[in-house]
C-alpha positions in Angstrom: 8.1 -79.4 -39.2 10.9 -76.9 -40.9 10.4 -73.5 -39.4 9.3 -72.2 -43.0 6.7 -74.6 -43.0 5.4 -73.1 -39.7 5.7 -69.7 -40.3 3.5 -70.5 -43.6 1.0 -72.3 -41.6 0.3 -69.1 -39.6 0.5 -66.3 -42.2 -2.6 -68.5 -43.4 -4.4 -68.7 -40.2 -7.5 -66.1 -40.7 -7.2 -65.4 -36.8 -3.4 -65.0 -36.8 -3.8 -62.2 -39.5 -6.3 -60.2 -38.1 -4.6 -60.5 -34.8 -1.2 -59.4 -36.3 -3.2 -56.5 -37.9 -4.9 -54.7 -35.2 -1.7 -55.1 -33.3 -0.2 -53.3 -36.5 -3.2 -50.5 -36.3 -2.9 -50.2 -32.7 1.3 -49.8 -32.3 1.5 -47.6 -35.4 -1.4 -45.6 -33.8 0.5 -45.3 -30.5 3.9 -44.3 -32.4 1.3 -41.5 -34.2 0.7 -40.2 -30.7 3.1 -40.3 -28.4 4.6 -38.5 -32.0 2.2 -35.6 -32.0 2.4 -35.3 -28.2 6.6 -35.2 -28.8 6.0 -32.7 -31.2 3.3 -30.2 -29.6 5.9 -30.5 -26.3 8.6 -28.9 -28.9 6.2 -26.7 -30.5 5.1 -25.4 -27.3 8.7 -25.1 -26.0 10.0 -22.9 -28.9 7.3 -21.4 -30.6 4.7 -20.5 -27.9 5.8 -18.6 -25.1 4.1 -18.7 -21.9 3.9 -16.2 -19.0 2.5 -17.4 -15.3 1.2 -14.5 -12.6 0.6 -15.9 -9.0 -1.3 -13.9 -6.7 1.3 -13.5 -4.3 2.8 -11.0 -7.3 2.4 -7.4 -7.4 1.3 -7.6 -10.6 -1.7 -9.8 -10.0 -4.0 -7.3 -9.2 -2.9 -5.1 -12.0 -3.3 -7.8 -14.4 -7.1 -8.5 -13.3 -7.6 -5.2 -13.7 -6.1 -4.5 -17.2 -8.7 -7.6 -18.0 -11.4 -6.3 -16.8 -11.2 -3.1 -19.5 -9.0 -5.5 -22.0 -10.3 -8.4 -22.0 -13.6 -9.1 -20.6 -15.4 -7.5 -23.3 -14.6 -10.8 -25.3 -15.3 -13.3 -23.3 -18.7 -14.8 -21.7 -17.7 -16.3 -18.0 -17.6 -13.4 -15.7 -17.0 -13.0 -11.8 -17.7 -9.7 -10.9 -15.7 -7.5 -8.1 -17.9 -4.7 -6.5 -16.6 -1.5 -4.7 -17.4 2.0 -3.7 -16.4 4.9 -5.0 -17.0 8.2 -3.1 -17.6 11.4 -5.4 -17.0 15.0 -4.6 -20.9 15.7 -4.0 -20.5 13.4 -0.8 -22.9 10.4 -2.6 -21.5 7.2 -2.9 -21.6 5.4 -5.8 -21.5 1.2 -6.4 -19.5 0.1 -9.1 -18.9 -3.0 -10.3 -16.2 -4.3 -12.6 -16.4 -7.4 -14.6 -13.8 -9.8 -14.1 -12.8 -13.1 -16.5 -13.8 -16.0 -14.1 -11.9 -19.1 -13.1 -11.5 -21.3 -16.2 -10.1 -20.5 -20.1 -10.6 -17.1 -21.6 -8.8 -16.2 -25.2 -8.7 -12.5 -26.0 -7.0 -10.9 -28.9 -4.3 -8.3 -28.2 -3.1 -6.7 -31.4 -2.6 -9.0 -33.8 -2.0 -12.1 -31.3 -4.5 -14.1 -29.8 -3.5 -15.0 -26.1 -4.8 -18.0 -23.9 -5.6 -16.9 -20.6 -6.1 -19.8 -17.9 -7.2 -18.7 -14.6 -6.9 -21.2 -11.9 -7.8 -22.0 -8.4 -6.9 -24.3 -6.1 -9.3 -25.2 -3.5 -7.4 -26.9 -1.0 -4.3 -24.5 -1.3 -4.8 -21.5 0.7 -2.2 -18.5 1.0 -1.1 -18.3 4.1 -0.6 -14.4 4.4 -3.6 -13.5 2.5 -6.3 -16.2 3.7 -7.6 -16.9 0.2 -7.2 -19.7 -2.5 -4.2 -19.9 -4.3 -4.8 -18.6 -7.7 -2.8 -18.0 -10.8 -3.0 -16.1 -14.2 -1.2 -17.9 -17.3 -1.0 -15.7 -20.3 0.2 -18.6 -23.6 0.6 -16.9 -27.0 2.1 -17.9 -30.4 6.2 -16.4 -31.0 9.2 -16.1 -28.7 9.5 -12.7 -28.1 8.5 -11.6 -24.4 8.1 -7.8 -25.2 4.2 -8.1 -25.5 4.3 -9.8 -22.4 6.2 -6.4 -21.0 3.6 -3.9 -22.6 0.5 -6.0 -21.0 2.4 -5.8 -17.8 3.5 -2.1 -18.0 0.0 -0.9 -19.3 -1.4 -3.0 -16.7 0.9 -1.1 -14.0 0.3 2.3 -15.5 -3.5 1.9 -15.6 -3.6 1.2 -11.8 -1.3 4.3 -11.1 -4.1 6.9 -13.1 -6.4 5.0 -10.7 -4.6 6.5 -7.5 -3.8 9.8 -9.3 -4.4 12.4 -7.0 -4.8 9.7 -3.9 -2.7 8.7 -0.8 -3.0 4.9 -0.2 -2.7 3.9 3.3 -0.9 0.6 4.1 -1.1 -1.6 7.2 0.9 -4.7 8.2 -1.1 -7.5 8.2 1.2 -11.3 9.2 4.7 -10.4 7.7 3.5 -8.0 4.4 2.3 -4.9 3.7 -1.8 -4.7 2.7 -3.1 -1.5 1.4 -6.0 -0.2 4.1 -9.3 1.1 3.3 -10.2 2.9 -0.4 -7.2 5.0 -1.4 -8.0 8.8 -0.1 -8.0 12.3 -1.9 -4.6 14.0 -1.2 -5.2 16.5 1.3 -3.3 19.7 0.2 -0.9 20.8 2.6 -2.1 24.2 2.8 -5.0 23.1 4.6 -3.2 21.9 7.6 -2.0 25.3 9.5 0.8 24.9 12.1 3.1 27.6 13.5 5.1 29.8 10.5 7.8 28.3 9.3 7.2 24.7 10.5 5.4 23.5 7.9 7.7 25.1 4.9 10.9 23.2 7.0 9.6 19.9 7.4 8.4 19.6 3.5 12.1 21.1 2.2 13.8 18.7 4.5 12.3 15.8 3.2 12.2 17.0 -0.8 16.0 17.2 0.1 16.4 14.2 1.7 14.3 12.6 -1.5 16.1 14.0 -4.3 20.1 13.6 -2.8 20.8 9.9 -2.7 24.1 10.3 -3.5 25.2 12.7 -1.6 24.3 10.3 1.4 26.0 7.1 -0.2 29.4 8.8 -1.5 29.6 9.9 2.4 28.7 6.2 3.3 25.8 7.7 5.6 22.2 5.6 5.7 20.1 6.8 3.4 17.3 7.2 5.8 15.8 10.0 7.3 13.7 10.4 10.8 11.0 12.5 12.4 9.7 13.3 15.7 6.6 15.4 15.9 5.7 15.9 19.4 3.0 18.2 21.6 0.0 18.3 22.8 -2.9 16.1 21.3 -5.4 17.8 18.6 -3.3 20.1 17.5 -1.8 18.3 13.9 0.6 15.9 13.7 -1.4 13.2 11.9 -3.2 15.3 9.9 0.4 17.1 8.7 2.1 13.9 8.1 -1.8 12.8 5.9 -1.0 16.3 3.7 2.6 16.0 3.7 2.7 12.7 2.0 -0.2 14.0 -1.0 2.2 16.8 -1.4 5.6 14.0 -1.9 3.6 11.7 -3.9 3.5 9.1 -1.3 2.2 6.6 0.6 1.5 6.5 4.3 2.7 2.6 5.8 0.9 2.4 9.5 2.7 0.7 11.9 1.3 0.2 15.2 3.7 -1.2 18.0 1.6 -2.1 20.4 0.2 -5.1 18.1 -0.1 -8.6 19.2 1.9 -10.8 18.0 4.6 -8.3 16.6 8.0 -9.1 17.5 11.7 -8.2 16.4 11.5 -10.5 13.5 8.7 -9.7 12.3 9.2 -5.3 12.4 12.9 -6.1 11.3 11.1 -7.9 8.2 8.2 -5.0 7.6 10.9 -2.2 8.2 12.9 -3.5 5.7 9.8 -4.9 2.7 7.8 -0.9 3.5 6.4 0.3 0.2 8.4 2.3 -1.8 7.7 6.1 -1.8 5.7 5.4 1.1 6.1 7.2 4.7 6.7 4.8 7.4 4.4 6.3 10.7 4.9 4.9 13.7 1.5 6.8 16.2 2.0 7.7 19.9 5.3 6.1 20.5 5.5 7.2 24.1 2.9 4.3 24.5 4.9 1.4 23.4 7.8 1.9 25.5 9.3 4.4 28.6 12.2 5.4 29.2 14.3 3.6 31.3 14.8 5.6 33.4 11.0 5.8 34.7 10.1 4.2 37.9 9.4 0.7 38.1 5.6 1.8 38.7 5.6 4.0 35.7 6.8 0.4 33.8 4.8 -1.4 35.0 1.6 0.1 33.8 2.8 -1.0 29.9 4.1 -4.3 31.1 2.9 -6.7 28.8 2.0 -4.7 25.9 3.7 -6.1 22.9 6.7 -8.3 22.2 9.1 -5.7 20.4 11.6 -5.0 23.0 13.0 -2.0 23.0 16.5 -2.6 22.1 15.0 -4.6 18.9 13.0 -1.1 17.7 16.5 0.7 18.2 18.1 -2.3 16.5 15.3 -1.9 13.6 15.8 1.9 13.0 19.2 1.9 13.2 21.3 -1.1 13.4 23.4 -3.0 11.7 20.1 -5.0 9.6 18.1 -2.1 9.5 16.8 -1.1 5.8 17.7 1.6 3.9 15.8 4.6 1.5 13.5 4.8 4.7 11.6 7.8 5.7 10.3 7.8 8.9 7.5 10.0 11.4 7.2 9.3 14.7 4.6 11.6 16.9 3.8 11.5 20.2 2.0 13.5 23.1 4.8 13.4 25.9 8.3 13.8 24.5 9.4 13.8 28.4 8.4 9.7 28.1 10.6 9.1 25.6 14.2 7.1 26.4 16.8 9.4 24.9 18.2 6.7 22.8 15.0 6.3 20.5 15.5 10.3 19.2 19.1 10.4 19.2 20.5 12.2 16.1 20.7 9.0 13.8 16.9 8.1 14.6 15.2 10.9 14.8 16.9 13.2 12.7 14.7 16.4 12.9 12.5 17.1 16.1 9.4 19.9 15.3 7.5 21.0 18.3 3.2 20.9 17.3 1.8 23.2 19.8 -1.3 25.2 20.9 -2.4 27.7 18.1 0.0 31.0 18.1 -2.4 34.2 17.4 -1.1 33.9 13.5 -2.6 30.9 13.2 -6.2 31.4 15.1 -6.1 34.5 12.6 -5.3 32.1 9.5 -8.0 29.4 10.5 -10.5 31.9 11.0 -9.7 33.3 7.0 -10.1 29.5 6.0 -13.4 29.3 7.5 -14.7 32.3 6.5 -13.9 35.4 4.1 -16.0 38.3 2.6 -15.9 41.9 3.1 -13.9 43.1 6.1 -12.8 39.1 6.7 -9.0 40.6 7.4 -11.0 43.0 10.5 -12.5 40.2 11.6 -10.0 37.9 11.8 -8.0 40.2 13.7 -10.8 40.7 16.3 -11.2 37.0 16.7 -7.8 36.1 17.4 -6.8 39.2 20.2 -10.3 37.6 21.8 -9.2 34.5 21.8 -6.0 35.2 23.2 -7.5 37.4 25.7 -9.2 34.3 27.5 -5.3 33.3 28.2 -6.3 29.8 27.9 -5.0 26.9 25.3 -6.8 26.5 22.4 -5.6 23.2 20.0 -6.6 23.2 16.1 -9.0 20.9 16.7 -10.5 22.7 19.2 -10.7 25.6 16.7 -12.0 23.2 13.8 -14.6 22.0 16.1 -16.2 25.2 17.0 -15.7 26.9 13.1 -17.8 23.4 12.3 -20.2 24.0 14.8 -21.2 28.1 13.2 -20.1 26.7 9.6 -23.8 28.8 8.6 -22.9 31.7 11.3 -22.0 35.4 10.5 -18.8 36.2 11.1 -20.1 38.8 13.9 -21.7 35.6 15.6 -18.9 33.8 15.7 -16.5 36.2 17.2 -19.0 36.6 20.3 -19.6 33.3 21.0 -15.8 32.0 20.6 -16.0 31.6 24.4 -17.9 28.7 23.4 -14.4 27.2 22.1 -13.3 25.1 25.0 -17.0 24.1 25.9 -17.0 22.2 22.7 
């Protein structure tokens, strides 16, 4: 049979015609679907802009907070964040913030609609935070990235406004710094009464360091500054550092050298990534290390406290790999226990003794708690009486005494001042 007749026979076959028609329809649908998918990919690539923010990024919490106030009003699917806020009256207010839940949401920003997709990986954990891995993805029409810059800047400014007038505390957790507790209301530096000239001297030195980075760079000097506050317990070392951070507008990053699991490498890493505009605080540095000149009996009492070596700490403070643009404070009650290498210039640039109350401190503290008629004369009488006992008194003891007699008459306080050493 000639081939032309064979095809003519197939064409007259109704089953073949129907099958060929179905094949043509299916092939056409597949081509259209593939073309549509390719067209959507090209459209998204060239005419849509996407921003992905992972939970490890610093702006993640800022963005969630921005979505709370800007976007949560336009969505019906919410998750709740409960927080507590202490008022000036002393009462604690419970605060509920509604955040768009896991899923897809549509928000309007200006004249642009934004598709927001918040996803959570149930089987993937953030190893540092110990929580499921999350991302937020924003998608909008257009090719201008400026809109996302504006959103992130608005979110950052909103976060700064929430912490305005407050001091943030950070604590080392794993290999990163995390906010510790709630931001604290800034403590006025005038509320910490030290001996004459000490507070002003430290504050002036800090301000000069912060405002002159180029002075260090031009002379090839590492841009970092170390301070050591030493003296008896209860004399205001930690309180002054907290007030100083508030005065400078800095946060405080507390580092515990006795923490189990802290190693030289981790210490170096933490110091190199410390939050910007933050005071790194090493409290009770004498409890972590003893002088290399101490006896074996003294050293044995400190064995096994941590895995940080003394040489590792020295290298972190002033070694080749030590970080720059850093302001560090160390405190101790026993400066004689510290190795001279730890407190030499370059590692500790300014040492200040914060000691027992001087007569002027006693008088100033009295005036801070008691005012009114004849306050000055009462303060002088109280000062003379306390000094006459010829005993050392710390600011913490004085404050505790004043708190005990906060509703008492000044004359009664003066007559009862012998109780200072009994509290």
